[in-house]
PDB file as gemmi writes it, atoms N, CA and C in Angstrom:
CRYST1    1.000    1.000    1.000  90.00  90.00  90.00 P 1                      
ATOM      1  N   UNK A   1     -14.115  -7.550  14.418  1.00  0.00           N  
ATOM      2  CA  UNK A   1     -14.199  -7.795  13.003  1.00  0.00           C  
ATOM      3  C   UNK A   1     -13.380  -9.043  12.680  1.00  0.00           C  
ATOM      4  N   UNK A   2     -13.923  -9.896  11.845  1.00  0.00           N  
ATOM      5  CA  UNK A   2     -13.243 -11.143  11.504  1.00  0.00           C  
ATOM      6  C   UNK A   2     -12.066 -10.878  10.571  1.00  0.00           C  
ATOM      7  N   UNK A   3     -11.112 -11.805  10.600  1.00  0.00           N  
ATOM      8  CA  UNK A   3      -9.918 -11.658   9.773  1.00  0.00           C  
ATOM      9  C   UNK A   3     -10.241 -11.636   8.279  1.00  0.00           C  
ATOM     10  N   UNK A   4     -11.187 -12.442   7.870  1.00  0.00           N  
ATOM     11  CA  UNK A   4     -11.526 -12.482   6.448  1.00  0.00           C  
ATOM     12  C   UNK A   4     -12.091 -11.139   5.980  1.00  0.00           C  
ATOM     13  N   UNK A   5     -12.829 -10.467   6.849  1.00  0.00           N  
ATOM     14  CA  UNK A   5     -13.377  -9.150   6.516  1.00  0.00           C  
ATOM     15  C   UNK A   5     -12.240  -8.133   6.429  1.00  0.00           C  
ATOM     16  N   UNK A   6     -11.301  -8.200   7.364  1.00  0.00           N  
ATOM     17  CA  UNK A   6     -10.157  -7.289   7.334  1.00  0.00           C  
ATOM     18  C   UNK A   6      -9.327  -7.497   6.072  1.00  0.00           C  
ATOM     19  N   UNK A   7      -9.139  -8.759   5.697  1.00  0.00           N  
ATOM     20  CA  UNK A   7      -8.377  -9.054   4.481  1.00  0.00           C  
ATOM     21  C   UNK A   7      -9.105  -8.518   3.255  1.00  0.00           C  
ATOM     22  N   UNK A   8     -10.409  -8.714   3.202  1.00  0.00           N  
ATOM     23  CA  UNK A   8     -11.198  -8.231   2.058  1.00  0.00           C  
ATOM     24  C   UNK A   8     -11.123  -6.710   1.960  1.00  0.00           C  
ATOM     25  N   UNK A   9     -11.210  -6.015   3.102  1.00  0.00           N  
ATOM     26  CA  UNK A   9     -11.109  -4.555   3.100  1.00  0.00           C  
ATOM     27  C   UNK A   9      -9.728  -4.096   2.646  1.00  0.00           C  
ATOM     28  N   UNK A  10      -8.695  -4.790   3.081  1.00  0.00           N  
ATOM     29  CA  UNK A  10      -7.338  -4.442   2.649  1.00  0.00           C  
ATOM     30  C   UNK A  10      -7.182  -4.660   1.147  1.00  0.00           C  
ATOM     31  N   UNK A  11      -7.764  -5.721   0.630  1.00  0.00           N  
ATOM     32  CA  UNK A  11      -7.699  -5.983  -0.817  1.00  0.00           C  
ATOM     33  C   UNK A  11      -8.474  -4.936  -1.604  1.00  0.00           C  
ATOM     34  N   UNK A  12      -9.611  -4.493  -1.061  1.00  0.00           N  
ATOM     35  CA  UNK A  12     -10.373  -3.436  -1.731  1.00  0.00           C  
ATOM     36  C   UNK A  12      -9.595  -2.129  -1.727  1.00  0.00           C  
ATOM     37  N   UNK A  13      -8.959  -1.811  -0.605  1.00  0.00           N  
ATOM     38  CA  UNK A  13      -8.112  -0.618  -0.547  1.00  0.00           C  
ATOM     39  C   UNK A  13      -7.004  -0.703  -1.585  1.00  0.00           C  
ATOM     40  N   UNK A  14      -6.392  -1.854  -1.669  1.00  0.00           N  
ATOM     41  CA  UNK A  14      -5.318  -2.070  -2.634  1.00  0.00           C  
ATOM     42  C   UNK A  14      -5.819  -1.807  -4.048  1.00  0.00           C  
ATOM     43  N   UNK A  15      -6.978  -2.306  -4.360  1.00  0.00           N  
ATOM     44  CA  UNK A  15      -7.553  -2.112  -5.692  1.00  0.00           C  
ATOM     45  C   UNK A  15      -7.813  -0.634  -5.975  1.00  0.00           C  
ATOM     46  N   UNK A  16      -8.407   0.073  -5.026  1.00  0.00           N  
ATOM     47  CA  UNK A  16      -8.725   1.485  -5.234  1.00  0.00           C  
ATOM     48  C   UNK A  16      -7.463   2.337  -5.349  1.00  0.00           C  
ATOM     49  N   UNK A  17      -6.476   2.102  -4.485  1.00  0.00           N  
ATOM     50  CA  UNK A  17      -5.242   2.876  -4.559  1.00  0.00           C  
ATOM     51  C   UNK A  17      -4.483   2.581  -5.849  1.00  0.00           C  
ATOM     52  N   UNK A  18      -4.514   1.333  -6.306  1.00  0.00           N  
ATOM     53  CA  UNK A  18      -3.855   0.983  -7.570  1.00  0.00           C  
ATOM     54  C   UNK A  18      -4.522   1.695  -8.737  1.00  0.00           C  
ATOM     55  N   UNK A  19      -5.844   1.738  -8.740  1.00  0.00           N  
ATOM     56  CA  UNK A  19      -6.558   2.444  -9.805  1.00  0.00           C  
ATOM     57  C   UNK A  19      -6.237   3.931  -9.789  1.00  0.00           C  
ATOM     58  N   UNK A  20      -6.235   4.532  -8.612  1.00  0.00           N  
ATOM     59  CA  UNK A  20      -5.947   5.967  -8.503  1.00  0.00           C  
ATOM     60  C   UNK A  20      -4.509   6.261  -8.930  1.00  0.00           C  
ATOM     61  N   UNK A  21      -3.579   5.412  -8.503  1.00  0.00           N  
ATOM     62  CA  UNK A  21      -2.174   5.614  -8.855  1.00  0.00           C  
ATOM     63  C   UNK A  21      -1.981   5.493 -10.370  1.00  0.00           C  
ATOM     64  N   UNK A  22      -2.582   4.475 -10.970  1.00  0.00           N  
ATOM     65  CA  UNK A  22      -2.452   4.290 -12.414  1.00  0.00           C  
ATOM     66  C   UNK A  22      -3.097   5.429 -13.182  1.00  0.00           C  
ATOM     67  N   UNK A  23      -4.211   5.913 -12.682  1.00  0.00           N  
ATOM     68  CA  UNK A  23      -4.921   7.006 -13.341  1.00  0.00           C  
ATOM     69  C   UNK A  23      -4.084   8.286 -13.323  1.00  0.00           C  
ATOM     70  N   UNK A  24      -3.491   8.597 -12.175  1.00  0.00           N  
ATOM     71  CA  UNK A  24      -2.692   9.820 -12.076  1.00  0.00           C  
ATOM     72  C   UNK A  24      -1.334   9.689 -12.758  1.00  0.00           C  
ATOM     73  N   UNK A  25      -0.768   8.497 -12.759  1.00  0.00           N  
ATOM     74  CA  UNK A  25       0.558   8.343 -13.366  1.00  0.00           C  
ATOM     75  C   UNK A  25       0.499   8.418 -14.891  1.00  0.00           C  
ATOM     76  N   UNK A  26      -0.698   8.271 -15.466  1.00  0.00           N  
ATOM     77  CA  UNK A  26      -0.848   8.380 -16.917  1.00  0.00           C  
ATOM     78  C   UNK A  26      -0.869   9.823 -17.403  1.00  0.00           C  
ATOM     79  N   UNK A  27      -1.032  10.770 -16.490  1.00  0.00           N  
ATOM     80  CA  UNK A  27      -1.092  12.183 -16.893  1.00  0.00           C  
ATOM     81  C   UNK A  27       0.286  12.661 -17.331  1.00  0.00           C  
ATOM     82  N   UNK A  28       0.302  13.597 -18.245  1.00  0.00           N  
ATOM     83  CA  UNK A  28       1.561  14.115 -18.784  1.00  0.00           C  
ATOM     84  C   UNK A  28       2.065  15.336 -18.034  1.00  0.00           C  
ATOM     85  N   UNK A  29       1.363  15.753 -17.013  1.00  0.00           N  
ATOM     86  CA  UNK A  29       1.783  16.910 -16.231  1.00  0.00           C  
ATOM     87  C   UNK A  29       2.950  16.545 -15.326  1.00  0.00           C  
ATOM     88  N   UNK A  30       3.705  17.547 -14.957  1.00  0.00           N  
ATOM     89  CA  UNK A  30       4.817  17.293 -14.032  1.00  0.00           C  
ATOM     90  C   UNK A  30       4.803  18.307 -12.895  1.00  0.00           C  
ATOM     91  N   UNK A  31       3.639  18.672 -12.425  1.00  0.00           N  
ATOM     92  CA  UNK A  31       3.531  19.649 -11.349  1.00  0.00           C  
ATOM     93  C   UNK A  31       3.920  19.023 -10.012  1.00  0.00           C  
ATOM     94  N   UNK A  32       4.268  19.891  -9.092  1.00  0.00           N  
ATOM     95  CA  UNK A  32       4.653  19.427  -7.748  1.00  0.00           C  
ATOM     96  C   UNK A  32       3.468  18.776  -7.040  1.00  0.00           C  
ATOM     97  N   UNK A  33       2.279  19.314  -7.271  1.00  0.00           N  
ATOM     98  CA  UNK A  33       1.088  18.756  -6.631  1.00  0.00           C  
ATOM     99  C   UNK A  33       0.839  17.334  -7.105  1.00  0.00           C  
ATOM    100  N   UNK A  34       0.993  17.102  -8.399  1.00  0.00           N  
ATOM    101  CA  UNK A  34       0.786  15.758  -8.944  1.00  0.00           C  
ATOM    102  C   UNK A  34       1.834  14.791  -8.414  1.00  0.00           C  
ATOM    103  N   UNK A  35       3.077  15.246  -8.324  1.00  0.00           N  
ATOM    104  CA  UNK A  35       4.144  14.386  -7.789  1.00  0.00           C  
ATOM    105  C   UNK A  35       3.854  14.005  -6.342  1.00  0.00           C  
ATOM    106  N   UNK A  36       3.425  14.978  -5.544  1.00  0.00           N  
ATOM    107  CA  UNK A  36       3.114  14.684  -4.144  1.00  0.00           C  
ATOM    108  C   UNK A  36       1.941  13.720  -4.029  1.00  0.00           C  
ATOM    109  N   UNK A  37       0.940  13.888  -4.878  1.00  0.00           N  
ATOM    110  CA  UNK A  37      -0.189  12.967  -4.864  1.00  0.00           C  
ATOM    111  C   UNK A  37       0.251  11.564  -5.245  1.00  0.00           C  
ATOM    112  N   UNK A  38       1.141  11.454  -6.219  1.00  0.00           N  
ATOM    113  CA  UNK A  38       1.645  10.137  -6.611  1.00  0.00           C  
ATOM    114  C   UNK A  38       2.476   9.506  -5.496  1.00  0.00           C  
ATOM    115  N   UNK A  39       3.292  10.310  -4.804  1.00  0.00           N  
ATOM    116  CA  UNK A  39       4.067   9.786  -3.673  1.00  0.00           C  
ATOM    117  C   UNK A  39       3.128   9.255  -2.594  1.00  0.00           C  
ATOM    118  N   UNK A  40       2.066  10.020  -2.302  1.00  0.00           N  
ATOM    119  CA  UNK A  40       1.111   9.607  -1.276  1.00  0.00           C  
ATOM    120  C   UNK A  40       0.383   8.330  -1.683  1.00  0.00           C  
ATOM    121  N   UNK A  41      -0.064   8.277  -2.943  1.00  0.00           N  
ATOM    122  CA  UNK A  41      -0.786   7.087  -3.401  1.00  0.00           C  
ATOM    123  C   UNK A  41       0.107   5.855  -3.413  1.00  0.00           C  
ATOM    124  N   UNK A  42       1.386   6.036  -3.755  1.00  0.00           N  
ATOM    125  CA  UNK A  42       2.304   4.899  -3.729  1.00  0.00           C  
ATOM    126  C   UNK A  42       2.484   4.403  -2.298  1.00  0.00           C  
ATOM    127  N   UNK A  43       2.599   5.330  -1.362  1.00  0.00           N  
ATOM    128  CA  UNK A  43       2.711   4.969   0.050  1.00  0.00           C  
ATOM    129  C   UNK A  43       1.482   4.180   0.505  1.00  0.00           C  
ATOM    130  N   UNK A  44       0.292   4.683   0.212  1.00  0.00           N  
ATOM    131  CA  UNK A  44      -0.926   4.005   0.634  1.00  0.00           C  
ATOM    132  C   UNK A  44      -1.095   2.660  -0.075  1.00  0.00           C  
ATOM    133  N   UNK A  45      -0.674   2.590  -1.325  1.00  0.00           N  
ATOM    134  CA  UNK A  45      -0.737   1.340  -2.082  1.00  0.00           C  
ATOM    135  C   UNK A  45       0.135   0.270  -1.431  1.00  0.00           C  
ATOM    136  N   UNK A  46       1.350   0.644  -1.060  1.00  0.00           N  
ATOM    137  CA  UNK A  46       2.249  -0.314  -0.411  1.00  0.00           C  
ATOM    138  C   UNK A  46       1.725  -0.742   0.956  1.00  0.00           C  
ATOM    139  N   UNK A  47       1.162   0.204   1.707  1.00  0.00           N  
ATOM    140  CA  UNK A  47       0.598  -0.142   3.017  1.00  0.00           C  
ATOM    141  C   UNK A  47      -0.584  -1.100   2.878  1.00  0.00           C  
ATOM    142  N   UNK A  48      -1.439  -0.850   1.901  1.00  0.00           N  
ATOM    143  CA  UNK A  48      -2.596  -1.725   1.691  1.00  0.00           C  
ATOM    144  C   UNK A  48      -2.159  -3.118   1.254  1.00  0.00           C  
ATOM    145  N   UNK A  49      -1.128  -3.171   0.408  1.00  0.00           N  
ATOM    146  CA  UNK A  49      -0.627  -4.473  -0.048  1.00  0.00           C  
ATOM    147  C   UNK A  49      -0.017  -5.247   1.120  1.00  0.00           C  
ATOM    148  N   UNK A  50       0.728  -4.545   1.972  1.00  0.00           N  
ATOM    149  CA  UNK A  50       1.319  -5.192   3.146  1.00  0.00           C  
ATOM    150  C   UNK A  50       0.228  -5.699   4.090  1.00  0.00           C  
ATOM    151  N   UNK A  51      -0.824  -4.920   4.273  1.00  0.00           N  
ATOM    152  CA  UNK A  51      -1.928  -5.342   5.139  1.00  0.00           C  
ATOM    153  C   UNK A  51      -2.628  -6.571   4.559  1.00  0.00           C  
ATOM    154  N   UNK A  52      -2.824  -6.589   3.250  1.00  0.00           N  
ATOM    155  CA  UNK A  52      -3.489  -7.736   2.618  1.00  0.00           C  
ATOM    156  C   UNK A  52      -2.650  -9.001   2.805  1.00  0.00           C  
ATOM    157  N   UNK A  53      -1.343  -8.889   2.590  1.00  0.00           N  
ATOM    158  CA  UNK A  53      -0.479 -10.052   2.803  1.00  0.00           C  
ATOM    159  C   UNK A  53      -0.469 -10.479   4.267  1.00  0.00           C  
ATOM    160  N   UNK A  54      -0.466  -9.514   5.184  1.00  0.00           N  
ATOM    161  CA  UNK A  54      -0.449  -9.833   6.612  1.00  0.00           C  
ATOM    162  C   UNK A  54      -1.704 -10.609   7.012  1.00  0.00           C  
ATOM    163  N   UNK A  55      -2.875 -10.113   6.619  1.00  0.00           N  
ATOM    164  CA  UNK A  55      -4.112 -10.795   6.991  1.00  0.00           C  
ATOM    165  C   UNK A  55      -4.215 -12.150   6.308  1.00  0.00           C  
ATOM    166  N   UNK A  56      -3.721 -12.246   5.084  1.00  0.00           N  
ATOM    167  CA  UNK A  56      -3.712 -13.542   4.407  1.00  0.00           C  
ATOM    168  C   UNK A  56      -2.828 -14.533   5.167  1.00  0.00           C  
ATOM    169  N   UNK A  57      -1.685 -14.036   5.669  1.00  0.00           N  
ATOM    170  CA  UNK A  57      -0.771 -14.888   6.439  1.00  0.00           C  
ATOM    171  C   UNK A  57      -1.432 -15.365   7.723  1.00  0.00           C  
ATOM    172  N   UNK A  58      -2.118 -14.466   8.395  1.00  0.00           N  
ATOM    173  CA  UNK A  58      -2.766 -14.838   9.660  1.00  0.00           C  
ATOM    174  C   UNK A  58      -3.851 -15.884   9.421  1.00  0.00           C  
ATOM    175  N   UNK A  59      -4.600 -15.729   8.334  1.00  0.00           N  
ATOM    176  CA  UNK A  59      -5.640 -16.710   8.012  1.00  0.00           C  
ATOM    177  C   UNK A  59      -5.009 -18.063   7.685  1.00  0.00           C  
ATOM    178  N   UNK A  60      -3.934 -18.049   6.878  1.00  0.00           N  
ATOM    179  CA  UNK A  60      -3.260 -19.301   6.523  1.00  0.00           C  
ATOM    180  C   UNK A  60      -2.609 -19.964   7.728  1.00  0.00           C  
ATOM    181  N   UNK A  61      -2.179 -19.161   8.681  1.00  0.00           N  
ATOM    182  CA  UNK A  61      -1.489 -19.686   9.861  1.00  0.00           C  
ATOM    183  C   UNK A  61      -2.408 -20.558  10.713  1.00  0.00           C  
ATOM    184  N   UNK A  62      -3.697 -20.404  10.546  1.00  0.00           N  
ATOM    185  CA  UNK A  62      -4.646 -21.220  11.304  1.00  0.00           C  
ATOM    186  C   UNK A  62      -4.808 -22.610  10.697  1.00  0.00           C  
ATOM    187  N   UNK A  63      -4.283 -22.811   9.481  1.00  0.00           N  
ATOM    188  CA  UNK A  63      -4.383 -24.113   8.828  1.00  0.00           C  
ATOM    189  C   UNK A  63      -3.414 -25.115   9.424  1.00  0.00           C  
ATOM    190  N   UNK A  64      -3.652 -26.393   9.154  1.00  0.00           N  
ATOM    191  CA  UNK A  64      -2.810 -27.443   9.730  1.00  0.00           C  
ATOM    192  C   UNK A  64      -1.982 -28.181   8.685  1.00  0.00           C  
ATOM    193  N   UNK A  65      -2.223 -27.912   7.399  1.00  0.00           N  
ATOM    194  CA  UNK A  65      -1.468 -28.606   6.364  1.00  0.00           C  
ATOM    195  C   UNK A  65      -0.049 -28.052   6.275  1.00  0.00           C  
ATOM    196  N   UNK A  66       0.920 -28.912   5.875  1.00  0.00           N  
ATOM    197  CA  UNK A  66       2.296 -28.444   5.734  1.00  0.00           C  
ATOM    198  C   UNK A  66       2.446 -27.361   4.662  1.00  0.00           C  
ATOM    199  N   UNK A  67       1.617 -27.431   3.619  1.00  0.00           N  
ATOM    200  CA  UNK A  67       1.708 -26.416   2.567  1.00  0.00           C  
ATOM    201  C   UNK A  67       1.311 -25.047   3.087  1.00  0.00           C  
ATOM    202  N   UNK A  68       0.491 -25.004   4.119  1.00  0.00           N  
ATOM    203  CA  UNK A  68       0.099 -23.725   4.722  1.00  0.00           C  
ATOM    204  C   UNK A  68       1.301 -23.032   5.346  1.00  0.00           C  
ATOM    205  N   UNK A  69       2.202 -23.818   5.943  1.00  0.00           N  
ATOM    206  CA  UNK A  69       3.369 -23.233   6.588  1.00  0.00           C  
ATOM    207  C   UNK A  69       4.266 -22.540   5.564  1.00  0.00           C  
ATOM    208  N   UNK A  70       4.449 -23.150   4.413  1.00  0.00           N  
ATOM    209  CA  UNK A  70       5.267 -22.544   3.360  1.00  0.00           C  
ATOM    210  C   UNK A  70       4.634 -21.238   2.897  1.00  0.00           C  
ATOM    211  N   UNK A  71       3.335 -21.234   2.709  1.00  0.00           N  
ATOM    212  CA  UNK A  71       2.631 -20.026   2.292  1.00  0.00           C  
ATOM    213  C   UNK A  71       2.714 -18.935   3.350  1.00  0.00           C  
ATOM    214  N   UNK A  72       2.659 -19.331   4.614  1.00  0.00           N  
ATOM    215  CA  UNK A  72       2.770 -18.364   5.716  1.00  0.00           C  
ATOM    216  C   UNK A  72       4.134 -17.694   5.685  1.00  0.00           C  
ATOM    217  N   UNK A  73       5.179 -18.474   5.475  1.00  0.00           N  
ATOM    218  CA  UNK A  73       6.536 -17.913   5.426  1.00  0.00           C  
ATOM    219  C   UNK A  73       6.667 -16.964   4.242  1.00  0.00           C  
ATOM    220  N   UNK A  74       6.134 -17.349   3.091  1.00  0.00           N  
ATOM    221  CA  UNK A  74       6.190 -16.488   1.903  1.00  0.00           C  
ATOM    222  C   UNK A  74       5.438 -15.175   2.131  1.00  0.00           C  
ATOM    223  N   UNK A  75       4.272 -15.265   2.741  1.00  0.00           N  
ATOM    224  CA  UNK A  75       3.500 -14.053   3.028  1.00  0.00           C  
ATOM    225  C   UNK A  75       4.219 -13.160   4.035  1.00  0.00           C  
ATOM    226  N   UNK A  76       4.876 -13.762   5.014  1.00  0.00           N  
ATOM    227  CA  UNK A  76       5.628 -12.980   6.001  1.00  0.00           C  
ATOM    228  C   UNK A  76       6.779 -12.232   5.336  1.00  0.00           C  
ATOM    229  N   UNK A  77       7.493 -12.917   4.457  1.00  0.00           N  
ATOM    230  CA  UNK A  77       8.607 -12.263   3.748  1.00  0.00           C  
ATOM    231  C   UNK A  77       8.107 -11.137   2.850  1.00  0.00           C  
ATOM    232  N   UNK A  78       7.001 -11.385   2.161  1.00  0.00           N  
ATOM    233  CA  UNK A  78       6.437 -10.349   1.293  1.00  0.00           C  
ATOM    234  C   UNK A  78       5.990  -9.140   2.109  1.00  0.00           C  
ATOM    235  N   UNK A  79       5.386  -9.392   3.267  1.00  0.00           N  
ATOM    236  CA  UNK A  79       4.949  -8.292   4.129  1.00  0.00           C  
ATOM    237  C   UNK A  79       6.130  -7.468   4.595  1.00  0.00           C  
ATOM    238  N   UNK A  80       7.205  -8.125   5.018  1.00  0.00           N  
ATOM    239  CA  UNK A  80       8.388  -7.396   5.481  1.00  0.00           C  
ATOM    240  C   UNK A  80       8.998  -6.556   4.365  1.00  0.00           C  
ATOM    241  N   UNK A  81       9.085  -7.110   3.155  1.00  0.00           N  
ATOM    242  CA  UNK A  81       9.640  -6.365   2.025  1.00  0.00           C  
ATOM    243  C   UNK A  81       8.763  -5.160   1.683  1.00  0.00           C  
ATOM    244  N   UNK A  82       7.460  -5.354   1.730  1.00  0.00           N  
ATOM    245  CA  UNK A  82       6.553  -4.247   1.433  1.00  0.00           C  
ATOM    246  C   UNK A  82       6.627  -3.154   2.492  1.00  0.00           C  
ATOM    247  N   UNK A  83       6.823  -3.541   3.727  1.00  0.00           N  
ATOM    248  CA  UNK A  83       6.956  -2.533   4.785  1.00  0.00           C  
ATOM    249  C   UNK A  83       8.246  -1.734   4.635  1.00  0.00           C  
ATOM    250  N   UNK A  84       9.314  -2.370   4.186  1.00  0.00           N  
ATOM    251  CA  UNK A  84      10.564  -1.648   3.927  1.00  0.00           C  
ATOM    252  C   UNK A  84      10.353  -0.650   2.784  1.00  0.00           C  
ATOM    253  N   UNK A  85       9.699  -1.098   1.710  1.00  0.00           N  
ATOM    254  CA  UNK A  85       9.391  -0.201   0.596  1.00  0.00           C  
ATOM    255  C   UNK A  85       8.463   0.923   1.047  1.00  0.00           C  
ATOM    256  N   UNK A  86       7.526   0.595   1.926  1.00  0.00           N  
ATOM    257  CA  UNK A  86       6.590   1.591   2.436  1.00  0.00           C  
ATOM    258  C   UNK A  86       7.321   2.673   3.229  1.00  0.00           C  
ATOM    259  N   UNK A  87       8.315   2.281   4.011  1.00  0.00           N  
ATOM    260  CA  UNK A  87       9.086   3.267   4.769  1.00  0.00           C  
ATOM    261  C   UNK A  87       9.860   4.186   3.838  1.00  0.00           C  
ATOM    262  N   UNK A  88      10.402   3.622   2.753  1.00  0.00           N  
ATOM    263  CA  UNK A  88      11.103   4.447   1.763  1.00  0.00           C  
ATOM    264  C   UNK A  88      10.135   5.416   1.088  1.00  0.00           C  
ATOM    265  N   UNK A  89       8.947   4.930   0.750  1.00  0.00           N  
ATOM    266  CA  UNK A  89       7.941   5.788   0.122  1.00  0.00           C  
ATOM    267  C   UNK A  89       7.496   6.885   1.080  1.00  0.00           C  
ATOM    268  N   UNK A  90       7.400   6.552   2.366  1.00  0.00           N  
ATOM    269  CA  UNK A  90       7.026   7.534   3.374  1.00  0.00           C  
ATOM    270  C   UNK A  90       8.064   8.640   3.452  1.00  0.00           C  
ATOM    271  N   UNK A  91       9.331   8.262   3.466  1.00  0.00           N  
ATOM    272  CA  UNK A  91      10.395   9.266   3.516  1.00  0.00           C  
ATOM    273  C   UNK A  91      10.397  10.130   2.262  1.00  0.00           C  
ATOM    274  N   UNK A  92      10.171   9.519   1.110  1.00  0.00           N  
ATOM    275  CA  UNK A  92      10.109  10.278  -0.136  1.00  0.00           C  
ATOM    276  C   UNK A  92       8.964  11.278  -0.086  1.00  0.00           C  
ATOM    277  N   UNK A  93       7.812  10.847   0.413  1.00  0.00           N  
ATOM    278  CA  UNK A  93       6.662  11.737   0.521  1.00  0.00           C  
ATOM    279  C   UNK A  93       6.943  12.876   1.496  1.00  0.00           C  
ATOM    280  N   UNK A  94       7.550  12.561   2.620  1.00  0.00           N  
ATOM    281  CA  UNK A  94       7.825  13.588   3.639  1.00  0.00           C  
ATOM    282  C   UNK A  94       8.881  14.594   3.184  1.00  0.00           C  
ATOM    283  N   UNK A  95       9.833  14.139   2.393  1.00  0.00           N  
ATOM    284  CA  UNK A  95      10.908  15.026   1.948  1.00  0.00           C  
ATOM    285  C   UNK A  95      10.588  15.777   0.661  1.00  0.00           C  
ATOM    286  N   UNK A  96       9.450  15.485   0.073  1.00  0.00           N  
ATOM    287  CA  UNK A  96       9.054  16.175  -1.157  1.00  0.00           C  
ATOM    288  C   UNK A  96       8.746  17.636  -0.854  1.00  0.00           C  
ATOM    289  N   UNK A  97       8.874  18.458  -1.875  1.00  0.00           N  
ATOM    290  CA  UNK A  97       8.549  19.872  -1.708  1.00  0.00           C  
ATOM    291  C   UNK A  97       7.096  20.021  -1.296  1.00  0.00           C  
ATOM    292  N   UNK A  98       6.849  20.867  -0.285  1.00  0.00           N  
ATOM    293  CA  UNK A  98       5.465  21.035   0.160  1.00  0.00           C  
ATOM    294  C   UNK A  98       4.638  21.792  -0.877  1.00  0.00           C  
ATOM    295  N   UNK A  99       3.375  21.523  -0.862  1.00  0.00           N  
ATOM    296  CA  UNK A  99       2.447  22.236  -1.743  1.00  0.00           C  
ATOM    297  C   UNK A  99       1.826  23.340  -0.929  1.00  0.00           C  
ATOM    298  N   UNK A 100       1.926  24.548  -1.404  1.00  0.00           N  
ATOM    299  CA  UNK A 100       1.336  25.668  -0.672  1.00  0.00           C  
ATOM    300  C   UNK A 100      -0.005  26.026  -1.280  1.00  0.00           C  
ATOM    301  N   UNK A 101      -0.870  26.479  -0.444  1.00  0.00           N  
ATOM    302  CA  UNK A 101      -2.180  26.921  -0.908  1.00  0.00           C  
ATOM    303  C   UNK A 101      -2.102  28.401  -1.196  1.00  0.00           C  
ATOM    304  N   UNK A 102      -2.702  28.767  -2.276  1.00  0.00           N  
ATOM    305  CA  UNK A 102      -2.770  30.186  -2.602  1.00  0.00           C  
ATOM    306  C   UNK A 102      -4.186  30.654  -2.293  1.00  0.00           C  
ATOM    307  N   UNK A 103      -4.242  31.625  -1.426  1.00  0.00           N  
ATOM    308  CA  UNK A 103      -5.555  32.143  -1.031  1.00  0.00           C  
ATOM    309  C   UNK A 103      -5.981  33.215  -2.013  1.00  0.00           C  
ATOM    310  N   UNK A 104      -7.196  33.140  -2.412  1.00  0.00           N  
ATOM    311  CA  UNK A 104      -7.736  34.110  -3.363  1.00  0.00           C  
ATOM    312  C   UNK A 104      -8.504  35.181  -2.589  1.00  0.00           C  
ATOM    313  N   UNK A 105      -7.866  36.301  -2.372  1.00  0.00           N  
ATOM    314  CA  UNK A 105      -8.508  37.416  -1.673  1.00  0.00           C  
ATOM    315  C   UNK A 105      -8.518  38.614  -2.579  1.00  0.00           C  
TER     316      UNK A 105                                                      
END                                                                             
């Protein structure tokens, strides 16, 4: 798969996760299930954003202009920061209270 296709898919993921996160965060409920869903969506949102920046950096890195190098460095820094935030979101999601299923028998 070409890099441009991977970048486009990462950007589409970013868009969908952002829409889902915004949609759920507007609700006035404060249930544990909703909180866990928001933690998960935030994690996936950060991962998708990091992937989009990473693929953008790789595409820019193939350029020969000096301005490309500056953009590559900026994208690398943004990717690293997003991955740090993603790890924090992952820990928050993992440490959240589990949601139990209630079986209807």
